[in-house]
ZAGU-306578 format. One record per residue (C-alpha): residue number from 1; residue in one letter; x, y, z. Coordinates in steps of 0.25 Angstrom, whole numbers, plus 5000, padded with zeros to 4 digits. Layout:
REM residues N
> NUM_A_X_Y_Z .
...
//
This chain:
REM residues 183
> 1_X_4869_4738_4774 .
> 2_X_4857_4727_4781 .
> 3_X_4858_4718_4770 .
> 4_X_4873_4717_4773 .
> 5_X_4874_4716_4788 .
> 6_X_4862_4704_4786 .
> 7_X_4871_4696_4776 .
> 8_X_4884_4699_4786 .
> 9_X_4891_4707_4776 .
> 10_X_4896_4721_4779 .
> 11_X_4903_4728_4769 .
> 12_X_4915_4737_4774 .
> 13_X_4917_4752_4770 .
> 14_X_4930_4753_4777 .
> 15_X_4944_4753_4770 .
> 16_X_4954_4742_4777 .
> 17_X_4966_4750_4781 .
> 18_X_4978_4744_4772 .
> 19_X_4989_4740_4779 .
> 20_X_4999_4728_4778 .
> 21_X_5000_4718_4788 .
> 22_X_5013_4712_4795 .
> 23_X_5014_4699_4791 .
> 24_X_5020_4693_4803 .
> 25_X_5025_4676_4797 .
> 26_X_5037_4676_4794 .
> 27_X_5041_4668_4781 .
> 28_X_5043_4655_4790 .
> 29_X_5030_4659_4797 .
> 30_X_5024_4661_4782 .
> 31_X_5028_4647_4780 .
> 32_X_5020_4642_4792 .
> 33_X_5031_4635_4798 .
> 34_X_5030_4643_4812 .
> 35_X_5017_4648_4812 .
> 36_X_5010_4633_4809 .
> 37_X_5017_4629_4824 .
> 38_X_5010_4640_4830 .
> 39_X_4996_4633_4829 .
> 40_X_4992_4621_4836 .
> 41_X_4984_4617_4825 .
> 42_X_4984_4618_4811 .
> 43_X_4976_4630_4803 .
> 44_X_4965_4628_4796 .
> 45_X_4958_4638_4785 .
> 46_X_4944_4644_4790 .
> 47_X_4937_4639_4779 .
> 48_X_4939_4633_4766 .
> 49_X_4940_4642_4754 .
> 50_X_4951_4647_4745 .
> 51_X_4963_4660_4749 .
> 52_X_4957_4672_4741 .
> 53_X_4967_4683_4748 .
> 54_X_4981_4680_4752 .
> 55_X_4987_4686_4764 .
> 56_X_4996_4699_4760 .
> 57_X_5001_4711_4766 .
> 58_X_4989_4718_4762 .
> 59_X_4981_4706_4767 .
> 60_X_4984_4700_4780 .
> 61_X_4976_4688_4779 .
> 62_X_4970_4680_4769 .
> 63_X_4956_4677_4763 .
> 64_X_4950_4662_4761 .
> 65_X_4938_4663_4751 .
> 66_X_4926_4654_4754 .
> 67_X_4912_4656_4754 .
> 68_X_4903_4664_4761 .
> 69_X_4899_4659_4775 .
> 70_X_4909_4649_4777 .
> 71_X_4914_4645_4792 .
> 72_X_4928_4651_4796 .
> 73_X_4934_4644_4806 .
> 74_X_4948_4649_4813 .
> 75_X_4961_4645_4806 .
> 76_X_4964_4638_4821 .
> 77_X_4960_4639_4836 .
> 78_X_4959_4652_4845 .
> 79_X_4950_4661_4851 .
> 80_X_4941_4674_4844 .
> 81_X_4948_4687_4847 .
> 82_X_4941_4695_4838 .
> 83_X_4927_4694_4832 .
> 84_X_4924_4707_4823 .
> 85_X_4920_4714_4811 .
> 86_X_4932_4722_4802 .
> 87_X_4927_4735_4796 .
> 88_X_4941_4736_4788 .
> 89_X_4938_4724_4779 .
> 90_X_4939_4710_4785 .
> 91_X_4925_4711_4791 .
> 92_X_4919_4702_4801 .
> 93_X_4930_4694_4808 .
> 94_X_4936_4684_4818 .
> 95_X_4951_4685_4823 .
> 96_X_4956_4671_4830 .
> 97_X_4966_4671_4841 .
> 98_X_4976_4659_4840 .
> 99_X_4987_4654_4848 .
> 100_X_5001_4659_4847 .
> 101_X_4998_4673_4842 .
> 102_X_4990_4669_4828 .
> 103_X_4976_4676_4826 .
> 104_X_4967_4674_4814 .
> 105_X_4957_4684_4808 .
> 106_X_4946_4679_4799 .
> 107_X_4938_4691_4792 .
> 108_X_4926_4693_4783 .
> 109_X_4918_4684_4792 .
> 110_X_4902_4684_4788 .
> 111_X_4897_4678_4802 .
> 112_X_4907_4677_4814 .
> 113_X_4903_4665_4824 .
> 114_X_4913_4668_4835 .
> 115_X_4917_4677_4847 .
> 116_X_4928_4682_4852 .
> 117_X_4934_4672_4865 .
> 118_X_4929_4661_4857 .
> 119_X_4939_4650_4855 .
> 120_X_4939_4642_4841 .
> 121_X_4946_4632_4833 .
> 122_X_4946_4630_4819 .
> 123_X_4934_4623_4819 .
> 124_X_4925_4633_4824 .
> 125_X_4918_4643_4813 .
> 126_X_4921_4658_4817 .
> 127_X_4911_4663_4808 .
> 128_X_4909_4664_4792 .
> 129_X_4915_4668_4780 .
> 130_X_4908_4682_4775 .
> 131_X_4909_4694_4766 .
> 132_X_4912_4705_4778 .
> 133_X_4921_4715_4777 .
> 134_X_4930_4719_4765 .
> 135_X_4928_4704_4758 .
> 136_X_4925_4702_4743 .
> 137_X_4918_4687_4744 .
> 138_X_4919_4677_4754 .
> 139_X_4930_4673_4763 .
> 140_X_4939_4675_4775 .
> 141_X_4950_4684_4777 .
> 142_X_4961_4676_4787 .
> 143_X_4971_4684_4794 .
> 144_X_4980_4679_4805 .
> 145_X_4990_4684_4813 .
> 146_X_5001_4680_4822 .
> 147_X_5005_4691_4835 .
> 148_X_4997_4702_4827 .
> 149_X_5006_4699_4812 .
> 150_X_4997_4694_4800 .
> 151_X_5001_4681_4797 .
> 152_X_4999_4672_4784 .
> 153_X_4986_4665_4785 .
> 154_X_4992_4656_4774 .
> 155_X_5005_4652_4782 .
> 156_X_4996_4645_4793 .
> 157_X_4983_4639_4787 .
> 158_X_4981_4627_4778 .
> 159_X_4981_4630_4762 .
> 160_X_4972_4639_4758 .
> 161_X_4967_4636_4742 .
> 162_X_4966_4647_4732 .
> 163_X_4956_4652_4724 .
> 164_X_4950_4640_4717 .
> 165_X_4953_4639_4703 .
> 166_X_4942_4644_4692 .
> 167_X_4938_4631_4684 .
> 168_X_4939_4637_4670 .
> 169_X_4932_4626_4664 .
> 170_X_4919_4630_4673 .
> 171_X_4917_4644_4668 .
> 172_X_4915_4639_4653 .
> 173_X_4903_4643_4647 .
> 174_X_4897_4638_4634 .
> 175_X_4898_4643_4622 .
> 176_X_4885_4653_4618 .
> 177_X_4881_4649_4607 .
> 178_X_4882_4658_4594 .
> 179_X_4870_4668_4592 .
> 180_X_4866_4668_4577 .
> 181_X_4860_4678_4571 .
> 182_X_4845_4676_4563 .
> 183_X_4845_4682_4548 .
//
């Protein structure tokens, strides 16, 4: 357990409560036509990567896979509202309060570089991608809420590429020479 503590990885033993999240945004807002006007600057991705898990009623955020230790930036300016550790699966997390009732939460962080009350812009680094909580690989779980209701981050953010395609040509192996029996 000491080696986990030194590496910044803390496995969770708890089982997360199962609950269906409420989706706030109407179909018009899901298209970004109304929500996009709620911010003074365009939103940015927290880091480069690919979409590994989409938003759903059972997964109230998106997962953006990337390399371990990648810097995480807020999607837009705001103030750090919460910094903590969730023992139900999210691990280390940071929550940022934005304008017009929006909040964004960044989870599974390895290290956190901000404190409650800090003012941040999209140029600031909140922390690093880690493996805390219930995770199978390095990624950021990003949740967005408005007035306490979950909003699909894909309706707000620039396009997030899907999982990279596997180049099957690079997977080809050289044929193994036939083994001949000695007589």
